[in-house]
DOKE-996379 format. One line per field, with one value per residue (C-alpha): x, y, z; residue in one letter; residue number from 1. Coordinates in steps of 0.5 Angstrom, whole numbers, m for minus. Layout:
residues N
xx (X,...)
yy (Y,...)
zz (Z,...)
residu (a,...)
num (NUM,...)
***
This chain:
residues 443
xx (73,66,66,67,62,57,59,58,52,49,51,48,41,42,43,36,34,39,37,30,31,32,35,30,31,37,38,42,48,48,47,53,57,55,56,62,65,63,66,72,73,71,76,81,79,78,71,70,64,64,57,58,61,55,50,53,54,47,43,47,45,38,36,39,35,29,30,31,25,21,23,19,13,8,11,12,5,6,11,17,22,21,22,28,31,29,32,36,42,41,42,48,51,50,53,59,57,58,65,67,69,63,59,63,63,55,54,58,55,48,49,53,49,42,39,33,30,32,28,22,22,21,16,12,12,11,5,2,3,1,m6,m13,m14,m21,m19,m13,m17,m23,m18,m14,m20,m23,m16,m16,m22,m20,m13,m16,m21,m16,m11,m16,m18,m11,m10,m16,m15,m8,m8,m14,m10,m3,m7,m10,m3,0,4,3,m2,3,9,5,2,9,14,10,3,5,12,8,5,10,12,19,26,28,22,18,23,28,23,20,26,28,21,21,27,25,18,21,28,31,36,34,39,35,29,31,34,26,23,27,26,18,19,22,18,12,14,16,8,6,10,7,0,1,3,m4,m8,m5,m7,m14,m14,m12,m17,m23,m22,m28,m25,m19,m17,m10,m7,m13,m16,m23,m28,m28,m35,m36,m30,m30,m27,m19,m16,m15,m7,m8,m14,m10,m5,1,6,13,17,24,30,30,23,25,31,27,22,27,30,23,22,29,27,21,25,30,24,22,29,29,22,25,31,25,19,22,17,20,22,18,12,13,15,8,4,7,6,m1,m2,1,m3,m10,m8,m7,m1,4,4,1,8,11,5,7,15,14,10,15,21,17,16,23,25,20,22,29,31,27,30,37,35,32,39,43,38,38,46,47,41,37,41,39,40,35,30,31,30,23,21,19,13,8,11,10,3,1,5,1,m5,m4,m2,m8,m13,m11,m11,m18,m21,m18,m21,m28,m28,m26,m31,m36,m34,m34,m26,m23,m22,m16,m12,m15,m12,m6,m5,m7,m2,3,2,6,12,19,19,20,24,18,13,17,18,10,8,13,10,3,5,2,7,2,m1,6,3,m3,2,7,0,m1,7,9,3,0,6,8,1,2,8,6,m1,3,8,3,m2,4,7,0,m1,6,5,m2,1)
yy (m149,m152,m150,m143,m143,m145,m140,m134,m137,m137,m130,m128,m131,m128,m121,m119,m121,m117,m111,m112,m112,m105,m102,m96,m93,m97,m103,m108,m108,m100,m100,m105,m101,m94,m97,m100,m94,m90,m95,m95,m87,m88,m93,m89,m83,m79,m78,m70,m65,m65,m65,m72,m75,m73,m75,m82,m82,m80,m84,m90,m89,m87,m92,m98,m95,m95,m102,m105,m101,m104,m111,m111,m115,m111,m104,m103,m101,m96,m92,m96,m94,m87,m88,m93,m87,m82,m85,m91,m87,m83,m89,m91,m85,m85,m92,m90,m95,m90,m88,m82,m79,m80,m77,m71,m70,m71,m67,m61,m62,m62,m56,m52,m53,m53,m57,m59,m52,m54,m60,m56,m51,m56,m60,m54,m50,m56,m59,m52,m50,m57,m57,m55,m47,m48,m54,m50,m44,m49,m53,m48,m45,m51,m54,m49,m51,m58,m55,m50,m55,m60,m55,m53,m60,m62,m57,m59,m66,m66,m61,m66,m72,m69,m66,m73,m76,m71,m66,m59,m56,m50,m55,m60,m54,m50,m56,m61,m59,m53,m55,m61,m56,m51,m52,m56,m54,m48,m44,m47,m50,m45,m39,m42,m43,m36,m33,m37,m35,m27,m29,m34,m31,m38,m41,m42,m47,m51,m50,m52,m59,m60,m58,m62,m69,m67,m64,m70,m76,m72,m73,m80,m81,m77,m81,m88,m85,m83,m90,m92,m87,m90,m97,m94,m91,m97,m101,m96,m93,m88,m85,m82,m78,m81,m75,m70,m66,m66,m69,m66,m67,m60,m57,m54,m58,m58,m53,m55,m55,m60,m64,m66,m72,m71,m67,m68,m63,m60,m60,m52,m52,m56,m52,m46,m48,m50,m44,m40,m44,m42,m35,m35,m38,m32,m28,m31,m30,m22,m22,m25,m20,m14,m17,m23,m28,m35,m36,m42,m39,m33,m38,m41,m35,m32,m39,m39,m32,m34,m40,m37,m31,m35,m31,m36,m40,m47,m50,m47,m51,m58,m57,m55,m61,m65,m62,m63,m70,m72,m69,m73,m80,m79,m74,m76,m82,m79,m73,m76,m80,m74,m70,m76,m76,m69,m66,m71,m73,m80,m78,m73,m78,m82,m77,m76,m83,m81,m85,m79,m74,m80,m81,m74,m73,m79,m76,m70,m72,m77,m72,m68,m74,m76,m69,m68,m74,m73,m65,m67,m72,m67,m61,m66,m66,m73,m76,m79,m73,m68,m73,m73,m65,m65,m70,m65,m60,m64,m65,m63,m57,m59,m65,m67,m66,m70,m76,m76,m75,m80,m85,m83,m84,m77,m72,m68,m65,m62,m55,m56,m59,m53,m49,m54,m54,m47,m42,m47,m47,m39,m38,m43,m40,m33,m34,m38,m32,m27,m30,m32,m25,m22,m27,m26,m18,m19,m22)
zz (m190,m190,m183,m185,m190,m185,m180,m185,m187,m180,m179,m186,m183,m177,m179,m181,m174,m170,m174,m173,m165,m163,m156,m156,m163,m165,m168,m164,m168,m168,m161,m159,m163,m160,m153,m154,m157,m151,m146,m150,m149,m142,m140,m144,m140,m147,m146,m148,m148,m156,m158,m162,m156,m152,m157,m157,m149,m147,m153,m151,m143,m144,m149,m145,m139,m142,m145,m138,m136,m141,m139,m133,m135,m130,m129,m136,m137,m132,m134,m132,m138,m136,m129,m130,m135,m130,m123,m125,m127,m120,m116,m120,m119,m111,m111,m115,m120,m126,m128,m125,m131,m135,m129,m129,m137,m137,m131,m134,m141,m138,m134,m139,m145,m141,m147,m144,m146,m153,m152,m149,m154,m160,m156,m154,m161,m165,m161,m161,m168,m170,m167,m169,m168,m165,m161,m158,m156,m152,m149,m146,m143,m140,m138,m132,m129,m127,m125,m121,m117,m117,m113,m108,m107,m106,m101,m97,m97,m96,m90,m87,m88,m85,m79,m78,m78,m73,m77,m76,m81,m82,m84,m88,m92,m93,m94,m97,m101,m104,m106,m110,m114,m114,m121,m120,m117,m121,m121,m115,m110,m110,m110,m105,m100,m102,m100,m94,m91,m92,m88,m83,m82,m83,m88,m95,m96,m90,m93,m100,m97,m94,m101,m106,m104,m104,m111,m113,m110,m112,m119,m119,m116,m122,m127,m124,m124,m131,m133,m130,m134,m140,m138,m137,m143,m147,m143,m144,m150,m149,m144,m148,m154,m155,m154,m156,m150,m152,m157,m164,m165,m163,m166,m173,m179,m179,m183,m190,m189,m183,m186,m193,m194,m191,m195,m196,m192,m195,m191,m191,m189,m183,m181,m182,m177,m172,m172,m171,m165,m162,m164,m160,m154,m154,m154,m148,m145,m147,m143,m137,m137,m138,m134,m130,m133,m134,m141,m143,m141,m145,m151,m150,m150,m156,m160,m158,m160,m167,m168,m166,m170,m176,m178,m180,m187,m186,m188,m182,m178,m181,m180,m173,m172,m175,m171,m165,m166,m168,m161,m158,m161,m161,m155,m149,m146,m147,m144,m138,m137,m137,m132,m128,m128,m127,m123,m119,m113,m110,m103,m104,m107,m100,m96,m99,m97,m90,m89,m87,m92,m97,m95,m96,m103,m106,m103,m106,m113,m113,m111,m117,m122,m119,m119,m126,m129,m126,m128,m134,m136,m133,m138,m144,m144,m145,m137,m138,m142,m137,m131,m134,m135,m128,m126,m129,m124,m119,m124,m123,m128,m136,m134,m130,m135,m140,m136,m134,m141,m144,m138,m141,m148,m149,m151,m155,m149,m147,m148,m143,m139,m139,m137,m131,m129,m131,m130,m124,m121,m121,m119,m113,m111,m111,m107,m102,m101,m101,m96,m91,m92,m90,m84,m81,m82,m79,m72)
residu (m,l,l,e,l,k,s,e,t,q,v,r,r,q,w,p,r,w,l,s,y,r,i,g,l,l,p,l,p,v,f,v,l,l,l,g,a,v,a,a,l,t,g,a,h,a,l,t,e,d,v,s,v,m,i,a,t,l,a,a,g,g,f,l,c,a,w,l,g,g,l,i,p,f,l,r,r,f,g,a,p,a,i,t,a,a,f,l,p,s,y,l,v,y,r,h,w,l,p,i,n,l,v,g,t,v,t,s,f,t,k,g,t,n,f,i,y,l,y,i,t,a,i,i,v,g,s,i,l,g,m,n,r,k,l,l,l,q,g,i,a,k,v,l,i,p,l,f,v,g,s,l,m,a,v,l,i,g,s,v,a,g,v,a,i,g,l,p,l,t,k,i,v,t,l,v,i,v,p,v,m,a,g,g,v,g,e,g,a,i,p,l,s,i,g,y,e,d,i,f,h,q,s,s,a,e,y,l,a,h,l,l,p,v,v,l,f,a,n,l,v,a,i,i,m,a,g,c,l,n,t,i,g,r,r,y,p,s,l,t,g,n,g,l,l,q,p,p,s,n,i,l,p,l,p,a,s,l,n,v,a,p,i,a,l,r,n,d,q,l,c,a,a,a,l,f,a,i,s,l,y,l,l,g,i,v,s,h,f,l,l,g,f,p,p,p,v,t,m,l,v,i,a,v,l,l,k,v,s,n,l,l,p,p,w,i,d,r,a,a,a,a,v,g,h,f,f,a,v,a,v,t,y,p,l,l,f,a,v,a,v,a,l,t,p,w,k,s,v,k,e,a,l,h,p,a,n,l,a,v,i,v,l,v,v,l,t,l,v,v,t,g,f,f,i,g,k,w,i,h,l,y,p,v,e,t,a,i,v,n,a,c,h,t,g,a,g,g,t,g,d,v,a,i,l,t,a,a,n,r,l,e,l,m,p,f,a,q,i,a,t,r,i,g,g,a,i,t,v,t,l,t,l,l,i,l,r,f,l,t,h,g,k)
num (1,2,3,4,5,6,7,8,9,10,11,12,13,14,15,16,17,18,19,20,21,22,23,24,25,26,27,28,29,30,31,32,33,34,35,36,37,38,39,40,41,42,43,44,45,46,47,48,49,50,51,52,53,54,55,56,57,58,59,60,61,62,63,64,65,66,67,68,69,70,71,72,73,74,75,76,77,78,79,80,81,82,83,84,85,86,87,88,89,90,91,92,93,94,95,96,97,98,99,100,101,102,103,104,105,106,107,108,109,110,111,112,113,114,115,116,117,118,119,120,121,122,123,124,125,126,127,128,129,130,131,132,133,134,135,136,137,138,139,140,141,142,143,144,145,146,147,148,149,150,151,152,153,154,155,156,157,158,159,160,161,162,163,164,165,166,167,168,169,170,171,172,173,174,175,176,177,178,179,180,181,182,183,184,185,186,187,188,189,190,191,192,193,194,195,196,197,198,199,200,201,202,203,204,205,206,207,208,209,210,211,212,213,214,215,216,217,218,219,220,221,222,223,224,225,226,227,228,229,230,231,232,233,234,235,236,237,238,239,240,241,242,243,244,245,246,247,248,249,250,251,252,253,254,255,256,257,258,259,260,261,262,263,264,265,266,267,268,269,270,271,272,273,274,275,276,277,278,279,280,281,282,283,284,285,286,287,288,289,290,291,292,293,294,295,296,297,298,299,300,301,302,303,304,305,306,307,308,309,310,311,312,313,314,315,316,317,318,319,320,321,322,323,324,325,326,327,328,329,330,331,332,333,334,335,336,337,338,339,340,341,342,343,344,345,346,347,348,349,350,351,352,353,354,355,356,357,358,359,360,361,362,363,364,365,366,367,368,369,370,371,372,373,374,375,376,377,378,379,380,381,382,383,384,385,386,387,388,389,390,391,392,393,394,395,396,397,398,399,400,401,402,403,404,405,406,407,408,409,410,411,412,413,414,415,416,417,418,419,420,421,422,423,424,425,426,427,428,429,430,431,432,433,434,435,436,437,438,439,440,441,442,443)
***
């Protein structure tokens, strides 16, 4: 009896300590319960695509991977949690170390729901509506300058380096440099492969097999560099705005709605803001069918126009920002886990590790980052934030932006990251195909 009392007393003493230790967002006992339930369902082949089951599965996997990355003493400051969540599950799938039924269910759910766009919608709309209006206008106008200069320098330096290594200039530009800055897979590598097939009369599948590893590895390099930039910002505080793109000294004071003490938001306001953000994305889908524009780009433009015109009531700004913050905190690592399992083949990552390709890819990403850093400083933007936005020009679409900004701990930059990735990628693909078509027809 005495032993039982002592044991019960020890458990009660340890319980607050266990609750204070977290795996991701979850206290240790909650995480153990969640992981145990998912493991039991997986072992019984009872894992389903029900939303509640998938939320538990992705949360357990994503937070566990991020926690493991955070245990690495040196690399955790360079984005190791994001890198681990984005690539470790892919390796485990490749090695067949994850149960087949778990992989199949997560893949089907991720592809079927395409919930990454819900995440991007919440982040973009929340970030834009939560920003200072004047700062947003000046930031967009200025961020295009380092992006344009960085792209030109990346093409020039990457081409010279590729030729010096012994690679043909045409191949190094079309198969390495351009894919790095094309905006990801769905809106970069795939359109490029189809355009190359039309111009060079070779199979688009063969081209895609070359382009996909380049895109994935460039994204990995950008994640690492974003982590390094975060470390630079912590060490040299004068170089960073901690998520703010430019110093507020030459900006008008914040609007009264954003310059007062935080006001508690009602649940109906949060719900309305979330549905408002989704409605903007639906408008983007309509524009895609009518005009061919990517939905996130259209959504970004509409959100900016609404913010600039000051048509929305202040509570929507605050509520949208709160919804975006919730998604940034709660959904980022589960999302990276899902994408790694379902959409990131490790075989393609391995193929990108050819020494010549690797050297050029690293140089292209580094050129964009360094150019963004110094051009940003020159035009009075925060150098660290500008370099991070330039790094997003090499991201693998929306997922890549999430991983890069998570590694940099600056998800507030998502609107500018989307400009770099979506608009910068679309311009890169369009100009490349137009120039190649002109050159081939001119022969």
